[in-house]
N, C-alpha and C positions, 0 to 999 in steps of 0.2 A: 859178269862185269868184265870188260876188257882190262888187261894188265895195266895199261897206261892210266886208265881212269882210276883203278884201285890204288896205284902208287900215288896219284894226285890226291886221292882221298886220305891216305895215310899221312901225306905231307901236311895236311891241314892241322893234324894233331901233333905231328912229330917234327915240325919245322922250327924256325927261329923263334925265340921267345917262349919256349915251352920247356917244362921239366916233366919227364916221364909221360909225355903226351898231353899235359894239361897246361893251360895258359898261365904265364907268369904275371901278365897284366890283367886286371879284372874290372876295368871301368865299365859301368853300365852305359850303353850307347842309346841314342835316340832310335826309336823303332823306325825301320825303313817305310817307305810309302806302301800303303796297303795293297796286297796282292790277292786276287780272288781266284779260287780254283774253278775248274769246269764242272758243271752239273753232271751227276750220274744219270744213266739211262738204263732201263731194264735190259738185261742181256750183256751189259758191260762186264769186263773182267777186272777183278780186284786182286791185289797182292796180299797174302797173309804172312805176317812176320812176327818174330818174337824178340823184341829189343831189350827185354828185361830178364825176368827170372825164367828158369827152365820149367817145362811142364812134365810132371811125373806120370800122369795118366795118359796113355796114347789115345784114348777115346776122346780126349779134349780136342785133338786135331780134327777128328771126325765130326764132332759137334759143331765146331767153328765152320768147317767146310759146308756142312749140311745147312747150317743157319743162313749162310750167304746165298747158297743155292735156292733155299726156300724163299729168300727175298728177291729172287729173279736174277741173280748174278752168277757168273762163273768165277772160278778161283785158281790162282797160281800160288803155290806154296813156295816160300823162300827156301833157298838152297840149304840154309842152316836152321830151318824152323825147328827141327827136333833135336838139334845139337845140345850138348851139355858140357859145362865146365864149372864144377862146384855147383853153386846155386844158380848160376847164370845159364842162359840159353846159348851156349857157345862162347868163344872168345870175344873180346871187344871188337876186334877187326872183323870177325865173321858176322856179328850182329849188325855192325855198321854197313858192311857190304850188302847184306840183304836189304836194308833200308834204301841205300843208294841205288841198288839195282832196280828196285821197284819204281823209284822216281825216274830213273833213266830209261825204263822200258816203255815205249810209246803205246804198247798194247794194254798196259795197266792203267786203269782210270781212277783208282783209289787205292789207298793203303790201309789195311785193317790190322791192328795189333791184337794178337791172340790173348794176351794177359798182361798184367802189371807185375807187381812184386817188388823187385829192386834191381838196379843195375843200369837203367837207361841213361843216367847222368854220366856214366863212364864212357859212353860212345859219343858224347856231344862234340868233342874236338875232332872226331873222325868223320862226321857227316859232311857231305859235299853240298854246302848251302847254295853255291852257284848253280849246281845241277838242279836243285829244287826250285830255285828262282826261275830257271828256264823251262821247267816242266811242272807248273803248279797243278796239284791235284789234291783231293781231300785225304786227310789222314785221321783215323778214328781210334780212340781209346781213352782210358782214364786211369786214375790212381798213379802208378809210377810213370805213366805216359805223360803226366804233367811236365816232366823234364823235356820231352820232345816238343810239346805244344809251346812252351815258353821259349825254348831255344830256336825253333824254326820260325816262330813269329818275330822274335827279337832280331834274328839275323836276315830274314827275307821279307817280312811283312805279310806272309801267307796266312789266310784265315784257315784254321784247322778245326777239328770237331771233337769236343769232349763228351764222350758217351760210352755206351756199352762196349766192352772188349769182345773179340770174336768168339771166345769160349764162354762168355758170360750168359746172363739170362736174356732170352729172346721171347719173352712173354708178349701178349698182344699189345700192351702199352708201348714197350720198347720197339717192337716191329713197326707199329704205326708211326712212332716218332721217326724211325729210319726212313720210311716211305715218304712221310710228310716233308722231311728236311731235304732228302736227296732226290726224290722223284717228283715232289709236289710243285705246283706252279703258283702257290700263294705268294703275294708280294710281301706279306708280313707274317711272321710266326709268333704266336703267343704261347709262353710257357706258364701254365697255371697248374698248381697241384691238383691231382685227381682226388675227388671226394668219393669215397667208397660207401656203399650202403651199409648201415649198421642198425642193430636192434637197440642200441643205446640211445638215450634221449639227446645226448650231446655227441657231436662228431669229435673224435679224439685223434684219429690218425690223419697224417698229412696236414696238420694245422700249422699255420705260420704265426710267428710273433713279430709284430712291428717293434723294432728297437728305436728307430727315430723316423717320424713320418715324412712323406713327401715323395717327389719324383726326381729322377736324375737321368741324364743320357750321356753315353760315352761308350768307348770300345770295351768289350767284355774280356777280362783276363783273369787268370788265377789257377785254380785246380786244387790238388791235394796240398794241404797246409805243410805237412812234413817235407814233402818233396820240394815245394816251392821255396821254403826257407833254407833248405840245404843248398840252393843255388845262389844264396846271398854272396855278393862280392864278385860274381862271375859275369862274363859278357853274355850270358844266356838267359837274362831276364829282360823283359821289355821295359820301356819307359812307362811309369805308372801315372804320370801327370794327366789328370782329367779322365782317368779310366774308371770303370766299374769293376770292383774286385769280387770274385766269387771264390769260396773256400769250402772244403769238406775234409773229413779225416776218419780214421778208423783205428781202434785199439790204443788210443792215447788218453792217458789220465788228464784231468783238468789242469793240473799244474804244468804239464807239458804243453797243453794248448796255450796256457798263459805265457809260457816262455817263448813260444813261437810267435805269438801275437806281439810280444815285446820286441822280438827281433824285427818284425815288420815296422813297428813304430820307430825303432832306432835306425832302421834303414831309410826312414823318411817316406816310406810307402803310404802309410795311413794319412798323412797330412796332404798327400798329392791326389788321392782318389776323390771322386765325386759321389760315389754310392757303393754300397756293400751288401752282399747277400751271403749268408752262411747256410749251407745245405744240411746234410746229416752228419753227425759225429757218432758213428756206429761203435758200440762197445767202448764208450768213453767214460764209464762210470768210475768214480774215485775208489781207491783201495781203502782198507780199514784205517782208522785213526781219526784225529780231529784236525780241524783247521782248513779243510778243503774248500776252495772257492768252487762255485758251480759254473757251468759253461755260460749260463745267463749272466752271472755277475761279471765274468771275465769279458764277455762281449760288451756289456754295458760300460765297464771301466775304460775300454779302449775306444769305443765308438760314440758314446753319448757326448763327450767333449768336442767331437768333430762337427756335430750338428749337420750330418749328411744323411740322406735317406738310407735306411738300413733295415733289413729284416732277416730272420732265420727260419729254418724249417723247409726250405725248398727241396724238391725231389732231385737232389744232386748228391752223388756219393756212392758209398758201398751199400746200396739198397737194391732190391730186385727190380723195381721200377724207377727209372731215372731219366732225366732230361738229356737230350742230345743237343748240346749247345754249340753255336758257332764262335769259337775262340778267336777274338780279335775283331769281330764284327761290331758295328754300332748298334746298341740296344737302348731301350728305355726301361728303367727299373721303377716300379711303383711299390713303395714299401708298405702302403696301407692295404692295397689289394693283394700284395704278395705275388706280383707277376713280373716277367721279363718279356719284352716285345722287340723284335728286330725293327730297325729304322731304315734299313737300306738293303740292297741286294747282297746276298752272300755267295753268289756264283757269277761267273762271267756271263 
């Protein structure tokens, strides 16, 4: 990145109205006009970055590169991809510079985050959103990358992609999702849970539960519940009015899920949305003791009074096989069938 561009980037987080690089004013603004990225082509070059936690095992970098190459792409690694500062993949400025560099490089056609963890929210004031607006391209990742999806969409209107990280699982399901979304020519994409063969008389894996029946259409936003609610009160959340909200989480006991759902309620998010889908809550079992609400009870408490289409159990979250969703694109949710279907083009 040129020195002048990097100084401009830092000024976004360190200029007037900020304290230690973070905004003093935190009003949620209306989402800008929707901005579509360009479709990927086999042979394109993608940028591999680490905007969150550091990667301890060097082989993870190899796995991510080889996965992208196996999908028919070439890879440019971020300058600070393997850096480390405490638990983070380098300083805030370094991680932001890698992201900005990839969006500014005309040769890079998409940005892939190698992993989540923690720390992406720290770089939100350092991102050059005007640069992204002028160079719209797909960015892929999930978990802590929720911070980037929400901030980039809120600030630029860009449709991003919530799905496997670079060093994550690239089993046939995920690889086919990638090819279908980024290389496919289908006008509509349908996300329906995979039904696996079993010797059991009853299918038990990947079952959905309808919370409230019906269909609803709207732009799809959300991500990891913990990361999303941690952005409360900041300018890095989109407008939730008439949106469809999808959520997932990992390692959170039910009382914490309840607390975060109450945060969304108190923010006014739940009364604004038109539909809701909860993916997987991996390792979210309650600890010992009495009086724990179940995840089902918690979701019922917050969603049934809204009388909006809602279901849980979608293949979204910290699971080996997961949907690759267009964040910010208009989709239709069918709570009875347990499906999401795109309603419009997700690329230019």
